[in-house]
N, C-alpha and C positions, 0 to 999 in steps of 0.2 A: 320727706318722710320723718326725718328726726323732729321738724316741728309739729307735724300732725301727731305724732307720738308723745311730745309734750303736752298736746292740748287734753290729750284723752289720759293722762297719767299721773299729773302733778294736780295739787291741791288749789294752786292759782286759779285756773280756770274750772274746777270741778262744778260749782254751784250752776254757772250759766251753761255748760255744757249739758250737765244733767236735767236741769230745769226746762231748756230748750228742746231736750231730745236730740243733739248733735252727736251722740256717740256713734251711733250706726253710720251716719253720713261722713264723719271723719274717718272711720274704719276703712268705709268703702272707698273713698278717696285714698287713703293709704294702701289700700290693695289695688287700685288702679294704676297709682304712683310706682307702686312695687311690681307691677307686670310689665312696665314700660323699662324700668331700672334692670330687671331680671333679663328682659329679651336682650337689651342692649349689653349686659353682661356676659348672656349666653352666645351671642354674635362673637365678642372679643374672645371668650375661651374655644370656641370651635375654631377661629382662624388660627389661633395660637397652637391648639393641639393638633390642628391639620398640618401646620408647618412644622411641628415637632415630630408628627409621625412620618411625613414626608422626609425630612432629613435624616431620620431614624432609619427607615427603609433604604434611602439612600446610601447612607452609612453603612449599614448591614451587607447590602448588594456588592459595594466596594471590598468590604471585609471578605465577603464570602469567595468573592473573585481571587483576592488575593492569597487565600486559604487553598482553593482550588488549584491556581497555579503553582503553589509550593507542593501540594500533594502530586499533583503530577510530574513535576520536576524529580521530586523524590523516587515516583515509581519508576522514571526513565533513568534512574542511577545516575542523574546529573547533578545531585545535591545529596550531601551525606545527612545521616540523623542529625547529628549536631547543628549543619547549616539550616535543617528543618526548623527544630526548636528556636535557633537565633530568630530565623524569619517570622516564624509564627508569635512569637512573644513582641518583634517588632511592629508587625500589624496590630497585635492586640492594643500595645502601648500609644500607637499612634490613633487609633480608634477612640481610646479613651481621651487623648488629649484634645481631639476634635470636638468631642461632646463635652468636654468641660469647659471649651472655647466658646462652643455653641450657648451653653447655659450662662456663661459669664456675660457673653454680649447681651442677652434675653435681660438678664437681671440689671444690667448697667442701662440698658434702654428704658426699664420699668422706673429703677431708681432716679434716671435723669431725668424723667417727668416729673416726678416728686420734689426733686431738689430745685429743679428750675422754680416751681411754684414757692418752695420755702425760701428761695433767695430772694425772690420778687416779694415776699411778705417780711424778710429780714431787713432788706434793704428800703422799706417803707419808711419815711421820717415823719415825724409829727410836726404838722404846721404850725404850731405855737411851740416856740422856743426861747431859751434865754439869749440875750444879746451877750456878744463876745465878752464885753465887760459891764455886767449886771450892777446898777446901782444899789449900794446896799442900802436896806429898809431900816427908819429908824425903830429902837427897840421899842417904842410905842407909837404908833401912827396916831394921827389926829382924826382921820376919817373924813377928810374934804374931799368929796367928790364932784367932780364936773365933766360933764359931757358937752363936746363942742362939736356941732353939725356932725353928728353920728348918724351914718347910713349903713344898712348893713343887709344882705342877700344869701340866704342858703345857697350852697353850690348845688348847681343842677336845677335851679329856680329862676325866674324873670323877674317875680315880684319880690319887692324890698319889705323884709319884714320889719326894719325901721327905716324911716325917711327924715333925714336933716334934724334929728332930735338934739334940742341942746337945753341943758338946765344944770342948776347947782345945788348942791347940798351941803349946807353948812355942819361943822363938826357938831355932833350929839343930835341933830334933828331927825323926827321919825318922819319919814315919809312914805305914803301909801302910793299904789300906782294901780288904777282902774282901767276898765274898757272890756269891751266885748271880746269874745272869744276870737282869737286870731289877730288881737290888735298889735302884738309884739312886746306885751308884759314879761313874759317868761325869757325872750330874747334879751332885754335888758339886762337880766340880772346875770345870764349866761356871759355876756359882753363885760359886764363888770366884774364877774370872775376870772377874766380873759380864758373862757374855754373857747371862745372864737375871738377875732378881730376884726374891727369896723372895717366896713369895704370902703368907706370914706369916712373922714374925721377922727377924731381921739377923745380918750378918756383919760383923767388926769386924777390922781391921787395924792393928796397934799401938796398940789402943784407940780407933779411928776407924771409925765406919760406912763402908762401901765407897761406899754414897750419896752420902758426903760429897767424894770425889775423883771428879775428870775421867776416866772410865774408860779413854780412850785413853792417859793419863798411867800410869793403875794398871797395864794391860797391858805398859806398856814395862818396868815394873818387875819382871815376873816371865818365868821360861822356863818353857814349856809344850810336850810332845808330846803330842797325842792319839792314840786307838787308829787313828783313820780319817787319820793324817796325809797330807798332799799329796804325790805324787810330781812333782814339776814337769820338765816337758819342756825342759831347759836342760843348763847345764853343771854340773859338780859343784861348783865354787864357787858357782854361783849359787844351787844347791840349798841350801847351808849359809848363804850370806851373806845369804838372805832372810828367816835367822830374827832378823836387826836390820838394818834398811834402812841405818843410818849404816855399816854393816860390809860391805855388797856388795863393795864394792872393796877391802879391807881384808886383803890376803893372809896378813899376819902372824896376824890374830885368826883368820882360816878356818882356817889350818894348826894353830893351838891348839885350834880345837873339834873338829878332825879326829882329832886324839889324844885330847881328852876322850871323844869318841863312840866311841872304839875302832875307826874308821873308816881308820886308818893303813896296815894291810895291804890293804885293799880299794883306796884310792886310789893305793898305789903300782904296784898290778897294772894299774891303769885305761891305755889306751894313751897319753892324754896328761896323764894325772894330772886336776889338778884342772880341767883345760881340755878333759876329755872331756865331750862332749854325753851325758847320760843319758836313757833312753827311746827308742822307736822311732818317734816322729812325724817326726822330722827325720833327713835324710841323714847316715850315720855314727853315730848314736846306738848307745849300747851299753845293753843291757836289763840290769837287776840281779834277784836273786832277791829272796824276801820280807825274809829276814834282812839281806841287804846295804841295801837300801833302808832298813831300821828302823837301821842304824847311820847312814846319812846324816841321816835325821830325828833322832837323836839327837845327833849334830854339830849340828845346826842348834838344837836346844834349848839345847845347852850354849854356844852361841855369845854369849848374854847372861850377862853377869858380875851376875846378880841375888840377892836375898836370898831369893826364894820359887822352888822348881823343882816342877813338878807333870809328873807322868809318869804316863800311861795305857798299862798292858801294855806296859813298856818292854822287856822280855823275851820277848815271845810268838812272835816269830819268829826267836829266836836258836837257836844248837845249844846243848849243854851247856857246851863251851869256852868260847865267845863270852858266855855267860851268867855263868860263874865270872868271867872277866874283867871284866865290865861290874860285877858286884856289888863287887868290888875297888875298881874305879874310882869306883863310886858313893859308897861309904863314903868315900872321899877326898874327893871334890867336893862331898859334902853336911855335910862337917864344919862349916861356917861358913855353912851356910843351912838354912832350912825347907823339907822336903822332903816332898811328899806323894805318894804313888803308889799305883797300882792295879794289881793282879795276882792272876790265877787259879795263877800258881806258888807253893806254898808254901815250896818251897826260896829263892826270894826273899824271901818275906813275914817270914819268920821272923827275918831278920836286922835289921828294924826296931825302934826303939826303943818303939814302940807298935804295937798293930794295932786297926783298928775293923772291926766285923763289922756289915755292914748286910742287914736281912731285911726284906722288903716295904716298904723305905723307910725305915724306923726303924733307930736304933742299938740293936743288941740287945746288943752285947758291946764290951768296951774294956779294954785292958791288953797286958802283953807276951807273948809266945809262951808263956813257962813258965807265967804267971797263967792264960791261956784254955785251956792244955792241962789244967791243974789243976781247971779248973771242969768241965771234961767236957761242954761245951756245943756249939752248932753247930759251932764253929772247931775243937774237938779233934775232931769227928766227921769235917769236910772235910779235916783234915789226914791222919788215920788211913787215911782211904780214897784219898787220893791216894798216901801213902807205901806203901800195900799194893801199888801197882802196880809198885814196885820192887823188891819183896820176892820169894824164890822162893814158889810156891805150897806149901801145906802138903801132906807125902806121903800119898797115899790108902791106907786101910786095906786088908791084901790084896796 
């Protein structure tokens, strides 16, 4: 019910829900789920109230019998007025105490159900943790990345997202990863960030296994922009500054990141510049297009001056002019850092120092654009297919 409520009340899904006329459908599903939920709640309330009423009637009956006995004893002169008052107060006190105990037991049971779940949640431990004695990282890592026979399978699935992947990226190299959807490209970046650990094999950074480092410190030494990047409902400065918490209030660094991410024309057009609230959740917010949000996300990634830069589809929402500008800027920014990026745009990919092609989770091709084109394999086929879309169709005979 909460999810359905989100679908019909937030701006994230508004366009598609409105265009496809899904509002009534989701509202109807919400109503049907609500009916089931409230029937279940009604059964619980009826059962609870039935027990409460039964116990209350029983308590009242016992108290009434006690009062009747006291009254009969007093009428028979076997009890003084003082005794009658004493016993009446005693019965009322016992009745109140029993009711208090009953309510306490009921509350204890209800709270125990919640506390049990809370304890289970609080006892959950992260799967990725720092070793007992993490290896300190150099002040400036070189960015030498090595994958050694890495395989990975997401929990709950039998299919491997990556299978026996091995490659090496020299410090300062720019490497592009390509492949069809589901080939394991994004998984590669997640493993390098150590959001997951390989099922088999190992990953080394500057000759040291990633598992030897503190994962939090490791991630601080990298810059990354994921394909499903977050659009924070805050100011432009906050959206960029959250790329590195120590720079949230550092305007000079944020301004520099704006230039690196190609967002300067966008920021200059905003009503309040970096102080403009982005998104429609709060009053006065300005909504951005997909390409504009991507420039903000790129600026956030470039905020860190790290030796390793990871980009997942950095140009997917950019127009041709913005893509060309980013490619020029990316070559400058990647000059002294190891860069690994994923892209389906071969106009972007062809400029990389090396290209890795994944198929079904396995690394099947590795080389420069010219080398892979000469091989005539999957890369050459995909590149030719995409390039054909930009060429004039062959004239028809006759």
